[in-house]
C-alpha positions in Angstrom: 24.6 17.4 43.8 24.4 13.9 43.0 21.8 12.5 45.0 21.2 8.2 44.4 17.8 8.9 45.0 15.0 11.5 43.6 11.8 11.8 44.0 9.7 13.5 42.6 5.7 15.5 43.2 2.9 14.8 40.3 0.7 17.3 40.0 2.8 20.9 38.5 5.8 18.9 38.2 5.9 15.5 36.1 2.6 16.5 34.9 1.0 20.3 33.7 -2.5 19.1 35.5 -4.5 22.0 36.3 -7.2 21.7 33.7 -8.7 18.5 34.6 -8.3 19.5 38.7 -9.8 22.8 38.6 -12.5 21.9 37.1 -12.7 19.3 39.3 -12.3 22.0 42.6 -15.3 23.7 40.8 -18.1 21.0 40.7 -17.2 20.2 43.8 -17.9 23.9 45.1 -20.8 24.4 43.4 -22.1 20.9 44.8 -20.7 22.5 48.6 -23.0 25.4 47.9 -19.5 27.4 47.8 -20.1 30.8 45.0 -17.5 30.4 42.3 -13.7 30.8 42.6 -12.0 32.8 39.7 -8.9 31.1 37.8 -5.9 32.0 40.2 -7.8 31.0 43.8 -8.7 27.4 41.8 -5.1 27.5 40.9 -3.9 27.0 44.3 -5.7 24.0 45.4 -3.0 22.1 42.7 -0.7 20.6 44.8 -1.7 20.8 48.1 -3.8 18.2 50.2 -7.5 18.9 49.2 -9.0 18.9 52.1 -6.8 21.8 53.7 -7.0 23.2 50.3 -11.3 23.2 50.8 -10.9 24.2 54.3 -8.3 26.9 54.3 -9.2 28.3 50.8 -13.0 27.7 50.9 -13.6 28.0 54.3 -15.6 24.9 54.7 -15.1 23.5 57.9 -13.9 19.4 58.2 -17.3 18.1 57.0 -18.0 19.9 54.4 -14.3 20.0 53.3 -14.7 16.2 53.8 -18.1 15.7 51.5 -16.8 18.3 48.9 -13.5 15.7 48.7 -15.5 13.3 47.5 -17.4 14.7 44.7 -14.1 16.4 43.5 -13.0 12.3 43.0 -16.6 11.6 41.5 -15.4 13.8 39.0 -12.3 13.9 38.7 -12.0 10.1 38.3 -15.2 10.5 35.1 -13.9 13.2 33.8 -10.5 15.3 34.6 -7.8 12.6 35.6 -6.0 12.3 32.2 -7.3 16.0 31.2 -3.2 17.0 31.7 -0.1 16.5 30.2 3.5 15.8 31.0 5.5 19.3 30.9 8.5 19.4 28.1 11.5 17.5 28.8 10.7 15.5 31.4 11.1 12.2 30.0 14.4 13.0 28.7 15.2 13.6 32.4 14.0 10.8 33.8 15.8 8.9 30.8 18.9 10.4 31.8 18.7 10.0 35.6 17.7 6.6 35.5 20.5 5.4 32.5 22.9 7.5 35.2 22.0 4.8 37.4 19.8 7.1 40.1 17.0 5.3 41.4 13.1 7.5 40.8 10.0 7.3 42.7 6.8 9.6 42.9 5.8 11.3 46.1 2.2 13.1 45.3 -0.7 13.8 47.6 -3.1 12.9 44.7 -4.3 9.4 46.2 -2.6 6.1 45.0 -5.6 4.8 42.8 -5.4 7.7 41.3 -1.9 8.5 40.9 -0.5 5.3 39.5 -3.2 5.3 36.4 -2.2 9.0 35.5 1.7 8.1 35.3 1.1 4.9 33.7 -1.2 6.7 30.9 1.4 9.4 29.9 4.7 6.2 29.8 6.2 7.4 33.0 6.3 4.2 35.2 8.7 3.0 33.7 11.5 5.4 35.1 10.5 4.9 38.8 10.2 2.2 41.4 7.2 3.2 43.6 4.7 5.9 42.6 2.5 6.2 46.3 0.4 8.8 47.1 -2.1 8.4 50.2 -4.9 5.9 50.5 -7.9 7.4 49.0 -9.8 8.3 52.3 -6.5 9.1 53.7 -7.4 12.8 54.3 -5.1 13.8 56.7 -1.9 12.1 55.3 0.6 15.0 54.6 3.4 15.1 52.4 5.6 13.8 55.1 3.9 10.6 55.3 4.0 10.0 51.9 7.4 10.3 51.5 8.2 8.8 54.4 6.2 5.7 53.2 8.1 6.1 49.5 11.3 5.6 51.5 10.3 2.9 53.3 8.8 0.7 50.1 12.5 1.2 48.9 14.2 0.0 51.9 15.8 4.0 52.0 16.4 5.4 55.2 16.1 9.2 55.3 19.3 11.8 54.7 19.8 14.5 53.2 21.6 12.6 50.1 17.3 11.8 49.1 15.7 14.9 47.3 12.7 15.4 46.9 11.7 17.5 43.9 8.3 19.7 44.0 6.4 22.9 42.8 4.8 23.7 46.2 5.7 25.1 49.9 3.9 21.5 51.3 6.5 19.6 49.1 9.5 21.8 51.1 7.7 21.4 54.7 7.1 17.3 53.8 10.8 16.7 52.1 12.6 18.5 55.5 9.7 16.8 58.1 11.5 13.2 57.3 15.4 14.8 57.1 15.5 15.1 53.3 17.2 17.4 51.0 14.6 19.5 48.8 14.4 21.4 45.3 11.7 23.7 44.1 10.6 24.3 40.4 8.8 27.6 39.5 7.1 25.6 35.9 4.6 24.5 38.1 2.2 26.1 40.5 3.8 27.5 43.7 6.1 30.6 43.3 10.2 31.1 43.7 8.5 33.3 46.5 6.4 30.6 47.8 9.3 28.2 47.9 11.8 30.3 49.4 9.1 31.3 52.3 9.6 27.6 53.5 13.6 27.1 53.0 13.9 24.9 49.7 17.2 24.2 49.5 17.5 25.3 45.5 15.2 26.6 43.5 15.6 26.4 39.4 13.1 27.6 37.0 13.4 25.1 33.9 14.3 21.1 33.1 17.4 22.3 31.9 18.8 24.0 35.3 17.2 21.3 36.7 19.5 18.5 34.9 22.6 20.2 35.3 21.9 20.5 39.5 21.3 17.3 39.6 24.3 16.4 37.5 23.1 14.7 34.6 23.7 15.3 30.4 20.5 16.5 29.3 19.0 16.2 25.5 16.5 18.4 24.5 15.6 19.0 20.6 19.9 18.8 20.7 22.9 17.2 21.8 24.6 17.3 24.3 27.8 19.1 23.2 25.4 22.3 22.4 24.1 21.9 25.8 27.6 22.8 26.9 28.6 18.9 28.4 
């Protein structure tokens, strides 16, 4: 596989973002009067569109879910937005892809006004042509909508040679809905079973494996020869 255009999810793929997100979710649920959820259940909110998760996981109706999203954003912007970190090896992978002439973008379910400063804060913006998510009020925006907007912004027609890399089922579904390939990663917040069930084209377990799949030399803590390239 050597895709010329590589799209990345943000949460659970580029950054380990659960600490800030789950604290913000807990605040929103408390505001909505929902009993506290355990840590494993809170992690299920990381990645998919929040409006859907507040309905499907917390059991809120549409109005309650919309109010919870508003409460979440209020807390997240003030306290949780930068409470995360870049996964080890990601910066090196992005640089290797860029050096190899690939075109890179971020396609995330996180609203663009939050995604852009996060990518900038962690020094990743230099790698990407485009960083896009839903509009702040885009409660009905799907991952497929985001991917389509990214490709349109880049001037690229959807085709199987474009790939979206993500950690959750909605990444796989969104990629396939617009006609591009999907790579599932297991270092994020979705399981191999989840990614398999939704038909990920390939699943990888670490950044080194992803680099090999994308056909770029990857150097992380050693030289290229030590990795067998």
